[in-house]
C-alpha positions as semicolon CSV with decimal commas, in nm:
position;residue;x (nm);y (nm);z (nm)
1;M;-0,207;0,667;0,988
2;D;0,047;0,837;0,763
3;G;0,103;0,655;0,432
4;N;0,411;0,869;0,366
5;K;0,624;0,686;0,626
6;R;0,758;0,342;0,534
7;S;0,756;0,232;0,898
8;N;0,375;0,270;0,907
9;V;0,316;0,042;0,608
10;K;0,312;-0,334;0,674
11;I;0,263;-0,636;0,452
12;G;-0,096;-0,759;0,479
13;Q;-0,248;-0,421;0,570
14;L;-0,561;-0,300;0,399
15;V;-0,479;0,032;0,229
16;N;-0,606;0,284;-0,025
17;V;-0,357;0,368;-0,299
18;V;-0,348;0,596;-0,600
19;L;-0,244;0,407;-0,912
20;K;-0,020;0,583;-1,167
21;K;-0,309;0,599;-1,416
22;D;-0,528;0,768;-1,153
23;Q;-0,284;1,035;-1,035
24;R;-0,471;1,315;-1,214
25;T;-0,810;1,223;-1,068
26;G;-0,687;1,098;-0,731
27;E;-0,915;0,793;-0,754
28;L;-0,835;0,547;-0,476
29;T;-0,796;0,172;-0,512
30;E;-0,834;-0,053;-0,208
31;G;-0,622;-0,362;-0,152
32;F;-0,389;-0,557;0,072
33;V;-0,015;-0,483;0,069
34;K;0,184;-0,769;-0,083
35;R;0,520;-0,591;-0,124
36;I;0,666;-0,257;-0,016
37;L;0,855;-0,110;-0,312
38;T;0,981;0,224;-0,177
39;K;1,326;0,185;-0,021
40;S;1,346;0,524;0,153
41;S;1,191;0,583;0,496
42;H;0,964;0,863;0,369
43;H;0,809;0,973;0,041
44;P;0,602;1,292;0,005
45;H;0,350;1,132;-0,235
46;G;0,310;0,806;-0,041
47;I;0,501;0,481;-0,006
48;K;0,486;0,275;-0,326
49;V;0,345;-0,075;-0,275
50;M;0,229;-0,372;-0,476
51;L;-0,117;-0,494;-0,382
52;D;-0,211;-0,861;-0,359
53;D;-0,370;-0,839;-0,707
54;G;-0,044;-0,709;-0,861
55;Q;-0,144;-0,342;-0,899
56;V;0,115;-0,084;-0,793
57;G;0,036;0,249;-0,632
58;R;0,124;0,496;-0,358
59;V;-0,039;0,460;-0,016
60;Q;-0,278;0,744;0,062
61;E;-0,459;0,585;0,354
62;I;-0,401;0,290;0,586
63;I;-0,744;0,140;0,652
64;E;-0,652;-0,155;0,874
65;E;-0,369;-0,087;1,117
66;D;-0,394;-0,410;1,315
67;I;-0,463;-0,717;1,107
68;D;-0,627;-0,978;1,329
69;F;-0,725;-1,229;1,063
70;D;-0,538;-1,460;0,826
71;I;-0,465;-1,342;0,474
72;D;-0,341;-1,598;0,224
73;I;-0,088;-1,402;0,020
74;D;0,162;-1,584;-0,202
75;L;0,494;-1,413;-0,124
76;D;0,697;-1,597;-0,389
77;F;0,872;-1,337;-0,601
């Protein structure tokens, strides 16, 4: 699914992102979406998200589209 469209990205999804420090190499980091940071409906380089471990990156790939298990994410911010 397209990681450039905000409507495709959901809290709790498993995604691959490119962190700012990895933009040159394109190295992907896997994690669960904790927060969606991009306000616009579309971004050409991927929707910016915060992962459950606090890292921030742009979604390149949505791995899990339908989450059918419980994820314990602290949403206090």
